[in-house]
C-alpha positions in Angstrom: 26.3 53.5 -29.0 25.0 54.1 -25.5 24.5 57.4 -23.6 27.7 56.8 -21.7 29.7 56.4 -24.8 28.1 59.3 -26.7 25.5 59.6 -29.4 25.9 57.2 -32.3 25.4 58.0 -36.0 22.1 56.1 -36.1 20.7 58.1 -33.2 21.9 61.4 -34.8 20.1 60.4 -38.0 16.9 59.5 -36.3 17.0 62.7 -34.2 17.4 64.8 -37.3 14.6 63.0 -39.1 12.3 63.6 -36.2 13.2 67.3 -35.9 12.7 67.9 -39.6 9.3 66.2 -39.3 8.3 68.4 -36.4 9.4 71.5 -38.3 7.5 70.3 -41.3 4.2 70.4 -39.5 4.4 74.2 -39.5 5.2 74.3 -43.2 2.4 71.9 -44.2 -0.2 73.6 -42.1 0.7 77.1 -43.4 0.9 75.7 -47.0 -2.6 74.4 -46.7 -4.3 77.1 -44.7 -2.3 80.2 -45.9 -3.5 79.5 -49.4 -7.0 78.5 -48.2 -6.7 74.9 -49.6 -8.7 73.7 -46.6 -10.5 75.2 -43.7 -8.8 75.2 -40.3 -11.3 73.0 -38.5 -11.2 70.3 -41.2 -7.4 70.4 -41.3 -7.3 69.8 -37.5 -9.7 66.9 -37.8 -7.9 65.2 -40.7 -4.5 65.7 -39.0 -5.6 64.2 -35.7 -7.5 61.3 -37.4 -4.7 60.3 -39.7 -2.2 60.7 -36.9 -4.4 58.4 -34.8 -4.6 55.8 -37.5 -0.8 55.8 -38.1 0.1 55.7 -34.5 -2.4 52.9 -33.7 -1.0 50.9 -36.6 2.5 51.3 -35.3 1.6 50.4 -31.8 -0.3 47.3 -32.9 2.6 46.1 -35.1 5.0 46.5 -32.2 2.8 45.1 -29.4 0.5 42.8 -31.4 -2.2 43.6 -28.9 -5.0 46.2 -28.4 -4.1 46.3 -24.7 -1.5 49.1 -25.1 -4.3 51.3 -26.4 -6.5 51.0 -23.4 -6.9 53.9 -21.1 -9.5 56.5 -20.2 -7.4 59.5 -19.1 -8.9 62.7 -20.6 -6.1 65.1 -19.8 -3.8 64.0 -22.7 -6.5 64.1 -25.5 -7.9 67.4 -24.2 -4.5 69.1 -24.1 -3.7 67.7 -27.6 -6.9 69.1 -29.1 -6.4 72.4 -27.4 -2.9 72.5 -29.0 -4.0 71.3 -32.5 -7.0 73.6 -33.0 -5.3 77.0 -32.2 -2.2 75.8 -34.1 -4.3 75.4 -37.3 -6.3 78.6 -36.9 -3.1 80.6 -36.2 -1.7 79.6 -39.5 -4.6 81.3 -41.3 -3.0 84.6 -40.1 0.8 84.2 -39.5 3.7 82.7 -41.4 5.4 79.4 -40.6 8.6 80.9 -39.4 6.8 83.2 -36.9 4.5 80.4 -35.8 7.3 77.9 -35.2 9.3 80.4 -33.2 6.3 81.4 -31.0 5.3 77.8 -30.4 8.8 76.7 -29.4 9.4 79.7 -27.2 6.1 79.4 -25.4 6.4 75.6 -24.9 9.9 76.0 -23.4 9.0 79.0 -21.2 5.9 77.2 -19.9 7.8 74.1 -19.0 10.6 76.1 -17.3 8.0 78.1 -15.5 6.4 74.8 -14.3 9.7 73.7 -12.9 10.1 77.0 -11.0 6.6 76.6 -9.6 7.5 73.1 -8.4 10.4 74.5 -6.4 13.3 74.7 -8.9 15.7 77.5 -7.9 17.0 79.3 -11.1 20.6 80.5 -11.1 21.3 84.1 -12.2 22.3 82.8 -15.7 18.9 81.0 -15.9 17.1 84.2 -15.0 19.0 86.0 -17.7 18.1 83.3 -20.2 14.4 83.5 -19.3 14.4 87.3 -19.6 16.2 87.1 -23.0 13.7 84.4 -24.3 10.7 86.3 -23.0 12.0 89.6 -24.4 12.5 87.9 -27.7 8.8 86.9 -27.9 7.7 90.4 -26.8 9.7 91.9 -29.7 7.2 90.2 -32.0 4.3 92.0 -30.4 5.6 95.6 -30.4 3.4 97.6 -32.7 5.0 98.2 -36.1 4.3 97.8 -39.8 6.2 94.4 -39.7 4.4 93.1 -36.6 2.8 89.6 -37.2 -1.0 89.4 -36.8 -1.7 89.8 -33.1 -4.6 87.3 -33.0 -2.5 84.7 -34.9 0.3 85.1 -32.4 -2.1 84.8 -29.5 -3.6 81.6 -31.0 -0.1 80.2 -31.3 0.7 81.2 -27.7 -2.4 79.2 -26.6 -1.2 76.2 -28.7 2.3 76.4 -27.1 0.9 76.4 -23.6 -1.4 73.4 -24.4 1.5 71.5 -26.0 3.6 72.1 -22.8 0.7 70.7 -20.7 0.5 67.8 -23.1 4.2 67.1 -22.7 4.0 67.4 -18.9 1.0 65.1 -18.7 2.8 62.4 -20.7 6.0 62.5 -18.6 6.7 59.3 -16.8 4.5 57.1 -19.0 5.9 53.6 -19.6 4.9 53.6 -23.2 4.9 57.1 -24.7 4.1 56.0 -28.2 1.0 54.2 -27.1 0.0 57.2 -24.9 0.3 59.4 -28.0 -1.8 57.0 -30.0 -4.5 57.1 -27.3 -4.4 60.9 -27.2 -4.8 61.2 -31.0 -7.6 58.6 -31.0 -9.6 60.4 -28.3 -8.9 63.9 -29.5 -10.3 63.1 -32.9 -14.0 63.2 -31.8 -13.4 66.7 -30.3 -12.0 67.8 -33.7 -15.0 66.4 -35.5 -17.2 68.3 -33.1 -15.2 71.4 -34.0 -16.0 70.9 -37.7 -19.7 70.5 -36.9 -19.8 73.6 -34.7 -17.5 75.8 -36.9 -19.3 78.8 -38.3 -17.2 78.9 -41.4 -18.3 76.5 -44.2 -16.2 73.5 -44.9 -13.8 74.2 -47.8 -11.6 71.5 -49.1 -9.4 70.9 -52.1 -7.6 67.7 -52.9 -4.2 69.3 -52.2 -5.4 70.6 -48.8 -6.6 67.2 -47.8 -3.4 65.5 -48.8 -1.4 68.2 -46.9 -3.5 67.5 -43.7 -3.1 63.7 -44.1 0.7 64.0 -44.5 0.9 66.3 -41.5 -1.1 63.8 -39.4 0.2 60.4 -40.6 3.8 61.3 -41.6 5.2 64.3 -39.8 3.2 63.7 -36.7 2.6 60.0 -36.5 5.8 58.7 -38.0 7.7 61.7 -36.6 6.8 60.8 -33.1 7.6 57.1 -33.6 11.1 58.1 -34.9 11.6 60.6 -32.0 10.7 57.9 -29.4 13.1 55.5 -31.0 16.0 58.1 -30.7 15.0 59.5 -27.3 16.3 56.6 -25.0 19.8 57.2 -26.4 19.7 60.9 -25.7 20.2 62.6 -22.4 17.5 65.1 -21.3 19.8 68.0 -22.1 20.7 66.6 -25.5 17.0 66.1 -26.4 16.1 69.6 -25.2 19.0 71.3 -27.0 18.3 69.3 -30.2 14.8 70.9 -30.2 16.4 74.3 -30.5 16.8 73.5 -34.2 13.1 73.1 -34.9 12.2 76.8 -35.4 15.5 77.3 -37.4 14.6 74.4 -39.7 11.0 75.7 -40.0 12.3 79.2 -40.8 14.6 77.9 -43.5 11.9 75.8 -44.9 9.5 78.7 -44.9 11.9 80.9 -46.9 12.8 78.1 -49.4 9.4 76.6 -50.0 6.8 79.2 -49.0 8.6 82.3 -50.1 8.5 83.9 -46.7 11.0 86.7 -45.8 13.0 86.9 -42.6 12.4 90.4 -41.3 14.9 92.0 -39.0 12.3 91.8 -36.3 11.9 88.0 -36.7 15.6 87.4 -36.8 16.2 89.5 -33.7 13.4 87.7 -31.9 14.6 84.3 -33.0 18.2 84.9 -31.8 16.9 86.2 -28.5 14.5 83.3 -27.9 17.0 80.5 -29.0 19.9 82.1 -27.1 17.8 82.6 -23.9 16.5 79.0 -24.0 20.0 77.7 -24.7 21.3 79.6 -21.7 18.7 78.1 -19.4 19.3 74.5 -20.7 23.1 75.0 -20.4 22.8 76.3 -16.8 20.4 73.5 -15.9 22.9 70.9 -17.3 25.7 72.4 -15.2 23.5 72.7 -12.1 22.4 69.0 -12.5 
């Protein structure tokens, strides 16, 4: 079914699969690093390398040519690496539910802030949504016994800003899947350099390696391929609103699979962030 006629069942199914894959990245990373199955630098390198191999294979199958993978732009690979490394190191210190919420909130606020800097004029409802979402993130940092590790949160904030930059850099590309494949390919050497320069010794178990490979090849590589298959059939607002579910899915998965608890602070913060972003997206849609 086309956009004009609504979203078809196949598009809904593809979208849900992609969103679950994106949420699973937080669960897989925390599962590997929270239990010290693998060091963070090695996890980053394996995730990017396996993602590069999977995305390259998909692009080659689709295009039957290496031409789609040509390109020398450095902004995409650099932004991807600056996202992936802090993302991994953050999950040494914070839970998957907290990490997914902070990542999502910072990505959305950064992209909305970019729009304002480019001349977008927010309505009062949009300002209210921004204040609510920003306040929700601040709730996590207020000193208290249940406060998440500050350094872990700061690392995830850096990852969120970098992911927003990566998304903005990739806007307008004619072949987003190929652009992602190139970024994964060229960010892998940076991750290998991180492993070489890391002060902590390399520590790896078979389980940790498998989790990193699944995070790269399946929930990143195949996840992006599924997302880009669904995206043309979604409006911008539908795609943005759908992503509101990612931290919710991650939180549910963290409780069910990792045994994490949802503290009142996290629930309050999550409701504020998701409600605030939802208000902004809704106001944007009406304004558009």
